[in-house]
C-alpha positions as CSV (number, residue, x, y, z in Angstrom):
1,M,-53.2,-7.6,-38.5
2,F,-54.7,-10.8,-37.2
3,S,-57.9,-12.2,-37.6
4,S,-61.5,-10.4,-35.5
5,T,-62.4,-14.1,-34.5
6,T,-59.4,-15.1,-32.4
7,P,-59.3,-14.0,-28.6
8,A,-59.7,-10.7,-27.0
9,L,-55.5,-9.9,-26.5
10,K,-53.7,-9.2,-23.9
11,T,-52.9,-5.2,-22.5
12,F,-49.0,-4.8,-22.0
13,T,-47.3,-1.4,-20.8
14,S,-44.5,-2.3,-22.3
15,L,-42.4,-4.9,-24.6
16,Q,-40.5,-5.8,-21.2
17,E,-43.7,-6.6,-19.7
18,A,-44.7,-8.9,-22.4
19,Q,-41.2,-10.9,-22.4
20,E,-41.4,-11.1,-19.0
21,V,-45.6,-13.0,-18.4
22,A,-44.2,-14.9,-21.7
23,A,-41.6,-16.9,-19.3
24,C,-43.5,-17.9,-17.3
25,C,-46.7,-18.4,-19.0
26,N,-47.8,-21.9,-19.3
27,L,-51.5,-20.6,-20.6
28,C,-51.4,-24.1,-23.3
29,P,-49.4,-27.2,-23.3
30,L,-46.6,-26.0,-24.8
31,G,-45.4,-24.1,-21.8
32,N,-45.3,-28.6,-20.1
33,G,-42.7,-29.3,-22.3
34,R,-40.1,-26.5,-22.5
35,T,-36.3,-25.6,-21.6
36,N,-36.6,-22.4,-22.3
37,V,-39.4,-19.1,-23.9
38,V,-38.0,-18.1,-26.8
39,F,-39.2,-14.5,-27.4
40,A,-37.2,-12.6,-29.5
41,D,-33.5,-12.1,-30.3
42,G,-32.6,-8.7,-31.9
43,N,-33.0,-4.7,-31.7
44,A,-36.4,-3.9,-30.3
45,N,-35.7,-0.3,-32.4
46,A,-35.2,-2.4,-35.9
47,K,-36.8,-1.1,-38.7
48,L,-37.4,-4.9,-40.0
49,M,-38.6,-7.4,-38.1
50,I,-38.9,-11.3,-39.0
51,I,-41.4,-13.8,-37.8
52,G,-41.5,-17.5,-37.7
53,E,-43.1,-20.9,-36.6
54,G,-41.8,-21.5,-33.1
55,P,-38.8,-22.8,-32.1
56,G,-37.2,-25.4,-32.6
57,Q,-34.6,-28.0,-30.4
58,Q,-31.4,-25.2,-30.3
59,E,-33.5,-22.6,-30.0
60,D,-35.8,-24.5,-27.1
61,T,-32.0,-24.7,-25.4
62,S,-30.6,-21.4,-26.3
63,G,-33.3,-19.5,-26.2
64,I,-32.8,-17.8,-28.9
65,P,-34.5,-17.9,-32.3
66,F,-33.1,-19.1,-35.6
67,V,-30.0,-19.8,-34.2
68,G,-29.9,-23.6,-35.8
69,R,-28.8,-24.1,-39.0
70,A,-32.1,-22.4,-40.7
71,G,-31.1,-19.7,-38.4
72,Q,-27.8,-19.4,-39.9
73,L,-28.5,-19.5,-43.1
74,L,-31.2,-16.7,-42.5
75,T,-27.9,-15.0,-40.9
76,R,-25.9,-15.2,-44.0
77,I,-29.0,-14.4,-46.2
78,L,-29.9,-10.9,-45.0
79,E,-25.6,-10.3,-44.9
80,S,-25.8,-11.0,-48.5
81,A,-27.8,-7.9,-48.3
82,N,-25.9,-5.8,-45.8
83,I,-28.4,-6.5,-42.7
84,D,-27.0,-6.8,-39.3
85,R,-28.8,-9.7,-37.8
86,Q,-28.2,-7.8,-34.8
87,H,-28.5,-4.6,-35.3
88,D,-31.1,-4.1,-38.3
89,T,-33.7,-6.6,-37.3
90,Y,-35.8,-8.3,-34.5
91,I,-36.3,-11.8,-35.2
92,C,-39.1,-13.6,-33.4
93,N,-42.2,-16.7,-33.8
94,V,-45.6,-16.9,-33.5
95,V,-45.3,-19.6,-30.8
96,K,-42.6,-18.5,-28.4
97,C,-42.3,-22.3,-26.5
98,R,-40.9,-25.5,-29.1
99,P,-43.8,-27.7,-30.4
100,P,-42.9,-31.1,-29.4
101,H,-41.2,-32.6,-32.5
102,N,-41.5,-29.2,-33.4
103,R,-44.7,-29.9,-35.4
104,V,-46.9,-26.5,-36.5
105,P,-48.6,-24.9,-33.7
106,T,-52.2,-25.6,-33.7
107,K,-54.4,-22.7,-34.0
108,E,-55.2,-22.9,-30.4
109,E,-51.9,-22.3,-29.2
110,A,-50.4,-19.7,-32.1
111,A,-54.3,-18.3,-30.4
112,I,-52.8,-18.0,-26.7
113,C,-49.8,-16.2,-28.0
114,R,-50.9,-13.7,-30.2
115,S,-50.7,-11.2,-27.4
116,Y,-47.0,-11.1,-26.8
117,L,-46.8,-11.5,-30.8
118,E,-49.0,-7.8,-30.7
119,A,-47.1,-6.9,-27.9
120,Q,-44.1,-7.2,-29.7
121,I,-45.1,-6.2,-33.1
122,K,-46.7,-2.9,-31.4
123,F,-44.0,-1.9,-29.5
124,V,-41.0,-2.4,-31.6
125,K,-43.0,-0.9,-34.7
126,P,-41.0,-2.3,-37.5
127,K,-41.9,-0.6,-40.7
128,I,-41.3,-3.7,-42.7
129,I,-42.2,-7.2,-41.7
130,L,-40.8,-10.3,-43.3
131,L,-43.7,-13.8,-42.6
132,A,-41.2,-17.4,-42.8
133,G,-42.9,-19.4,-44.5
134,S,-46.5,-19.9,-44.4
135,T,-47.5,-21.0,-40.6
136,A,-45.9,-17.3,-40.1
137,V,-48.2,-16.3,-43.2
138,Q,-51.2,-18.5,-42.5
139,Y,-51.4,-16.7,-38.4
140,V,-50.8,-13.9,-38.8
141,L,-51.8,-11.8,-42.6
142,Q,-55.0,-15.3,-42.4
143,V,-54.2,-16.2,-45.5
144,K,-53.4,-20.1,-46.9
145,D,-52.1,-18.9,-50.0
146,P,-49.6,-21.2,-51.1
147,I,-46.2,-18.9,-50.5
148,S,-44.6,-20.1,-53.3
149,R,-47.5,-18.3,-54.7
150,I,-47.3,-14.8,-52.9
151,R,-43.7,-15.1,-51.4
152,G,-42.4,-11.5,-52.5
153,K,-45.6,-9.7,-52.8
154,W,-46.5,-7.1,-50.4
155,F,-49.0,-6.6,-47.9
156,L,-50.4,-3.4,-46.2
157,S,-51.5,-3.6,-42.6
158,G,-53.9,-2.0,-40.6
159,N,-50.5,0.2,-39.4
160,D,-48.9,0.9,-42.9
161,V,-46.2,-1.9,-42.2
162,K,-45.4,-3.8,-45.0
163,V,-45.5,-6.8,-44.5
164,M,-44.0,-9.4,-47.5
165,P,-43.9,-13.9,-47.1
166,I,-41.1,-15.0,-47.8
167,F,-39.4,-19.4,-47.9
168,H,-38.5,-19.8,-44.8
169,P,-35.0,-20.9,-44.9
170,S,-35.3,-24.8,-43.4
171,Y,-36.9,-25.1,-46.7
172,L,-34.2,-23.4,-48.1
173,L,-31.5,-26.0,-46.7
174,R,-33.8,-28.5,-48.5
175,N,-34.1,-27.2,-52.1
176,D,-30.0,-25.9,-52.8
177,S,-30.1,-25.3,-55.7
178,R,-28.9,-21.4,-57.3
179,E,-30.3,-22.1,-60.5
180,V,-32.5,-19.0,-61.8
181,G,-36.1,-19.8,-60.7
182,S,-35.2,-21.7,-58.0
183,P,-36.3,-21.0,-54.3
184,K,-33.2,-19.0,-53.4
185,W,-32.9,-17.3,-55.9
186,L,-36.2,-16.8,-55.1
187,M,-35.2,-15.6,-51.5
188,W,-32.3,-13.7,-53.6
189,Q,-34.2,-11.5,-55.7
190,D,-36.8,-11.4,-51.9
191,I,-34.2,-10.2,-49.8
192,K,-32.9,-7.6,-52.5
193,E,-36.3,-5.8,-52.3
194,V,-36.3,-6.2,-48.3
195,R,-32.5,-3.4,-48.9
196,R,-34.3,-1.1,-51.2
197,A,-37.2,-1.2,-49.6
198,L,-35.8,-0.5,-45.9
199,D,-32.8,2.5,-48.5
200,A,-36.6,4.2,-49.4
201,F,-37.2,4.7,-45.4
202,S,-34.1,6.2,-44.8
203,E,-34.0,8.5,-47.0
204,S,-37.8,9.4,-46.4
205,R,-36.5,9.6,-43.2
206,Q,-33.8,11.8,-44.6
207,C,-35.8,14.2,-46.6
208,L,-37.7,14.8,-43.6
209,L,-34.7,16.3,-41.2
210,D,-33.1,17.7,-44.3
211,T,-36.6,19.6,-44.3
212,L,-37.0,20.3,-40.3
213,A,-33.0,21.3,-40.7
């Protein structure tokens, strides 16, 4: 899922080990200015993973991703499709420490944090990954297409995980219109498609269980 030119991954034996190592990580300068490492939130057994850019001020203070205004909007968006944030999703970021002044993480910072993100993907084993915003798209899918062009489209990773770029909730806060074709309207179409995909996975699993019964 990541570029082959990025540094070799560290090897973790569990998600808990990755989180414990991240909690005391100082491999890049971001560690010097953090209040908390912001590792993840939600259910480690969820089928749906959401990956954002990096922690903001409120996330740095709380140690939980997506808790500010953008995070509150994300929660409401998920609820609108009957997706429970704590039970149905696992939420994390490309980098685990807050970049100064909420700037975009550098390539070097993202590469150093890559081992943690890959461990999260490996051990959570999501069926669907949503990439919130262009930074997550660039560092995970390694594409630079504008988010407006590729949002709502499915990409298939090497391990058969369905990946969809979506608008970052902070972008939606700056674009409040709900008219047809607006970012919020498009986000609603995307989250409905995600709901359909989750339902399809559940139906397939139930069919398999019925066959084995």
